[in-house]
Each structure stands twice: as C-alpha cells, then as structure tokens.
C-alpha angles and dihedrals in degrees: 000000000000091000091052092052091049091052091049091048091049092049092050091047093051092045092050092050091049092052091048091051091049092052093045099047102025129234122294125231115203121198116260092245088068096245101151091186089076104064125160118207120207112198127194114233114240117245112261132188127225112319119251119266115289131041114330117223125221106212109189134111124284111279115239140020121029096172132058114270120268105261092199092061120131101258092180087085121090110287094239090053090049089049093053090046091054092051094048092049092054119110119238123243107246093197092055096040090068094061121105112235123210107207123189115217125266095255094053091049091052090048090051090053091051091050090048093051090052098046099040109037119199136190093246096043098144092049093046094049092049094048095047094048091047089050092052090050091052093047092058099033110091089197094057106125098199130074111260101234137140138206121197117210111206089174135097089211092072096036097070092096114171095013129110114333118254145108098316097052090048090056090051089048089055092051089051092050090050089051092234116158115234138169132205119233104162112170089355111099092163092063091047092052093048092050091047093052090049095047104023091139095053098041109104098174143002109209117202140186113239098263095045090047092055092045092054094042093058096041102087092161098058115004121031119052110260140146086273094046111035092168093057128110112282112239091236090064093051118097132177117219116220124187119179123006099031091186094060103080130070120247121274113247093267095044141274093298086080089061113091112209132194090195124052110267130196103219102070100277118163103254115217098161123183140246133230093185095109099042103040094056093054100057140046106023119246113260119213117240093245090060098049124104121246092246141114120228115215116221098231135102098185129054089226087072086071089065113108094247089062101028126059094191120084113227090243090067091064093044095049095045090047092051094046100042105023091237115155122220120210135176138180101231125172107251093216113020121068097012114160090222088072091065118076093205090059093057111121093005116126104223106133115067114247091227096053112121113211116208097186133257107309131186117252096263092052091047089057090051090054092045090053090057092055134083098224140016107219122204122210093192097259134095093050133218097001119184089217089074092067092040088055091053089050088053091052097258116129122220132230105217112198119217109213099179137011144157102286091198089057110020093174093063097109092187089068094049116113102204138164089253114022092187087073100048092108098042116092141186140352088029102035128020109200106198128182117238116265091016100131095177091051090046093052094042092052092053094048093046093048092052094047098039109050120188136216124237108303133187117182111242093242091055099056119113091247092054092052092048091050092052093049091047088051090050093051094046097052118107097239092171091059092047091049092050090051090053093050093045090053092050092047090052089055092051100261117138119248103251101180139051113235 
C-alpha cells in the first residue's frame, strides 16, 4: 500500500513539473516531415499591468511575410485577396517566434495615441487618429479579418490628399482599397518616430522624401536604429519616394530597391507607378472622333520649351506639315512667363513655328478639355514624364513620343531610347507614335496617321487601378529584412564593414 502511494505521489509530481515546464517554455511544433532540427517555440506573454507613463513600445517582429511573394500567383484575383494570400503563404521566423512579447492592453494603447495626437500635432490629425485607433482595435480583436499593419508617410508628396488628381492621390487610393492603415507625417519626423516606437511591430515601411530620408539616415542618436538607438527605425524599413526622373537620385544605403518610383526607372528601383483611371473618366467628358478638330496640341506651357535645348523638332517641321496637310498646331502658353523675347540670346532666332496658334495660359483642367478636342498630343521632349500624356490616352488622344537619343547601332533597342515618356517606349501606333529626333518623314507620317486613325479611350495595362494595387501589395509582402541581410552579408564577404543594425 505504501509503495502504491509513493508511485502515485511520484507520478503526480512528475506530471506537475511537466505542466510547469510546458507553460514556462511553450509548446514545440515539429515539421511534419519529422525534421526535429526545425522547431518552432510558441511562448505565452506574461501578464503585465498598466504601462509606465509615456508612450509604450511594442517590441516584436514585423507581422506578415518573411519570404518573397510567389511570382506565379493568380493575379487575376482582387488585389486585396492576392495580398492576403501572400501574407498567409509567408513562412514564420523561428528565431523571432521564440521571443516573449510584452503587450500593453488596448485601453492604454488608445490613451497613448490620444496623448501623442495632443503633444505632436500634424496636418492630417483627424486621419491619423482614426487610422491609429482602428489599427489598435484590429490588433486586439481576434475576429479582425485584415492584417494589422501600418505605413508611415514622411513625405509631402503623399500628403496632398484631396488636391489635384495625379500619381500621388492614386497611390493613396490603392492603399485605401487594400485596407492598409497609414499615417501622414510630412515635415514632422518627431511624429513619425513616436508612431514607430508605439507600433514598431506593425510598421511595414516608413516612406520618406529625399531630404527627410537623409536626415533620418544620419541621425544615429534619435532616428535610425543603431547601437546607440536600439528603438530607432531599422534601415531596411526606410524607403525613399521618387516621383519624376527616377534616374536623378543616388542609391539608398542598401541599394536602389529601397527607392520607390512612380515612373519606371532603370537602376532597380521598386516601381509602384500610378493610375489615372479614376480621375480621367470623371472630367472632362469624352469627345467622339467625329466631333474633334483637325488639330495637334503641343505639350508645352511655356514658350521657352520651343527652344532647341528642350525641343527636338525644328520650327520648319510644323510649318511644312501644316502647309502640306492643313493640320493646325495649338498650344496653351503662358502669355507672360517664359517668353523667349525676355532672353537676349534668343533675339533673332526662329524657334517658335509661325503657324502655332496660342490659346493662352490655361489651368490643368482647361488644358485637358482642349486636348480632348484634338487629334494628337505632340511632345517636344521637355517637359518630361507628364501625367497629361496618360490622361490624353484615356480621353482617346494618341501621343507623339519624341526619341532624343538611341543606340545608333541598334535603333530598335527601346531600352536605350531616351524619350519624353519612357513608360511608353514599348507601346506603338495607333496609341503612341515613337519618332526619332530630326526624322521629318516619321514626324509627318505620325501626324497624318493620328488624324486618320482615331482611337478609343485607352489606359495602359500597367496603369490601371488593379495593377497599382497589385504592385503595392507585392511591395508590402516582400521580406525586406531578409533582402537587407543578404546585401550586408554580401558586403561583409567582400571585406566591407557592416554599417547598419538589422
């Protein structure tokens, strides 16, 4: 009897110790293939009381993808569904899964946001408060169907919400459609840093303008994560937003992939692009071909764009084509600013065609109305990368895209073309007429073909709203930490010192 009691006591003692060890260390999940070297630990967070005064910090790994997205994914599905699929297919990070997370409660997080909004005012305060409180609700709501994630915009380019339509508002529209939380912190790095420290786990990216990017990159005491500032923003979460002229800015410290471009670059930038699909079909109204004028609209708002350094077409081209075909050339040029008569070196130089009809300096919406009445939008070369080119295509007006330089040994190599709009290098007639500089016959033929072969409303496939949303979803789902580590490992192998903390 005594022996039986001893055995029972021993069994209970061992069982109790096993349960205690399970609770302390967490269960282990071994892969189905039986490889015990790959073990994931799941630890229970300890109970904590109210956080100390100030802004609490959530220190746990970024939620979501840890592997590059599946390129063979079915992108015909809705972008938000594709985005969720990418996140669900991502592999966890075993090293990070073993950490113990100390989470403040929902009420204290909301209180911290309210204190932050009061102490660090921003231009988009109402939007920021709403998005942060919604994010907190999703973090703590087990029934929340979206991924709790946050993007911080330290850029004025993406803070002009509700202003003139263009590439930046279309990017914001895509973030809204993907149901991604974001806050604006233009010209306010302090607010961005406070938000990051409060939501470091959920922040997928901090997107900067060029100057703010450089300011944070060099501030190892307060901004970027370093050995002296462990709560700072990791360099792999820092991105520089670039609008026009994607080839005009030096590479970020980890490479050009950390540059987000609205125009297609050639140095490995992450292309987000933009869409005019929503705005161009609202105003102005589409004009049927039969009701258009037999005229060509020049893409220029200043007479100085007619000067040879900006314009690849001699004035005689316009005069000769007008005389031979009866085509009329019009432009909306400012009557005061940018007049060639103000420049002594332009005196006596024939730069502006004699047959050019000026219709005065018009605001952008009126310019689009005049473009929609025309048969062709004709580029001179400058100004570059104008959104109005795609708006014209959407309105059923083709574009003449001048090629200023090219590989003379292989003229058909479109990658080597320096054009007014490089996004259109691979799109041909009847939508885009790519014409080499000083090619009079090609110039004349493009104008005649555009007049005689009208087009319907056209939006390039890569500029649809769905295409932009898919690219942004792809950007958010990439494992930037892994890519950054690969860059630093490669540099270390070649003898370069490791300059950043990952």
